[in-house]
C-alpha positions as CSV (number, residue, x, y, z in Angstrom):
1,M,-10.7,54.4,222.9
2,R,-14.1,55.3,224.2
3,L,-17.0,52.9,224.5
4,R,-20.9,52.8,225.4
5,V,-22.1,49.7,226.8
6,E,-26.1,49.0,226.8
7,F,-27.3,46.1,228.6
8,T,-30.4,44.6,229.9
9,T,-30.8,41.4,232.5
10,E,-33.7,39.1,232.6
11,P,-35.9,37.6,233.8
12,F,-38.1,40.9,234.2
13,D,-40.2,41.5,237.1
14,L,-42.8,44.3,236.7
15,D,-43.6,44.4,240.5
16,E,-40.2,44.7,241.9
17,A,-36.7,44.9,240.7
18,P,-35.2,41.3,240.8
19,R,-31.8,40.8,242.7
20,H,-29.8,40.5,239.4
21,A,-31.2,44.0,238.5
22,L,-30.2,45.4,241.7
23,V,-26.6,44.0,241.5
24,A,-26.4,45.2,237.9
25,R,-27.2,48.7,239.0
26,E,-24.7,48.5,241.8
27,V,-22.0,47.3,239.8
28,I,-22.5,49.9,237.0
29,E,-22.8,52.9,239.2
30,T,-19.7,52.1,241.3
31,A,-17.5,51.4,238.3
32,E,-15.2,54.1,237.2
33,L,-17.2,55.1,234.2
34,D,-17.9,58.6,232.7
35,A,-21.6,58.6,232.1
36,V,-24.3,56.1,233.6
37,D,-27.9,55.8,232.8
38,V,-30.0,53.1,234.8
39,G,-33.6,52.6,233.9
40,P,-36.2,49.8,234.3
41,F,-36.1,48.4,230.7
42,G,-32.4,49.1,229.7
43,N,-29.0,50.6,231.1
44,T,-26.2,52.5,229.4
45,A,-22.7,53.5,230.5
46,E,-19.8,55.2,228.8
47,G,-16.1,55.5,229.5
48,G,-12.7,54.5,228.3
49,A,-12.2,51.0,227.0
50,D,-10.4,49.6,230.1
51,A,-13.0,50.9,232.5
52,V,-16.1,49.6,230.3
53,L,-14.5,46.3,229.6
54,T,-13.6,46.0,233.2
55,A,-17.2,46.8,234.3
56,V,-18.6,44.4,231.7
57,D,-16.6,41.6,233.0
58,V,-17.5,42.3,236.7
59,L,-21.3,42.7,235.6
60,L,-21.6,39.6,233.6
61,R,-20.2,37.5,236.4
62,K,-22.2,38.9,239.3
63,V,-25.7,39.2,237.6
64,L,-25.2,35.6,236.6
65,E,-24.4,34.6,240.2
66,A,-27.4,36.7,241.1
67,G,-29.8,34.6,239.1
68,A,-30.2,36.4,235.7
69,T,-31.1,33.9,233.2
70,R,-30.1,36.1,230.1
71,V,-27.9,39.2,229.5
72,S,-28.5,41.2,226.5
73,L,-25.4,43.4,225.8
74,Q,-24.1,45.8,223.0
75,V,-20.9,47.5,222.9
76,N,-20.3,50.7,220.7
77,V,-17.1,52.4,219.8
78,L,-17.7,56.2,220.2
79,G,-14.1,57.3,219.2
80,E,-10.7,57.7,220.5
81,T,-9.9,59.3,223.8
82,G,-7.5,61.8,224.6
83,E,-3.8,60.7,225.4
84,G,-3.5,59.5,228.7
85,D,-7.1,58.5,229.0
86,K,-8.3,54.9,229.4
């Protein structure tokens, strides 16, 4: 199964990226995902179910430890992957 995750972390700071936002960027950019788009007001990533769900687990744990007080998260099923893909 192929998934897309969209997420934001709060609190926002328009002057400079808060630590939890930097941690989120690092986690999502180093995960084994097929497509990543990191922006100032939202982030998306796509990949196989195992990779996305693992990244979400790490993301939640690390951003909360880094001071996030809220994480908004949405996961969408994009379809099935080819045999052998995860």
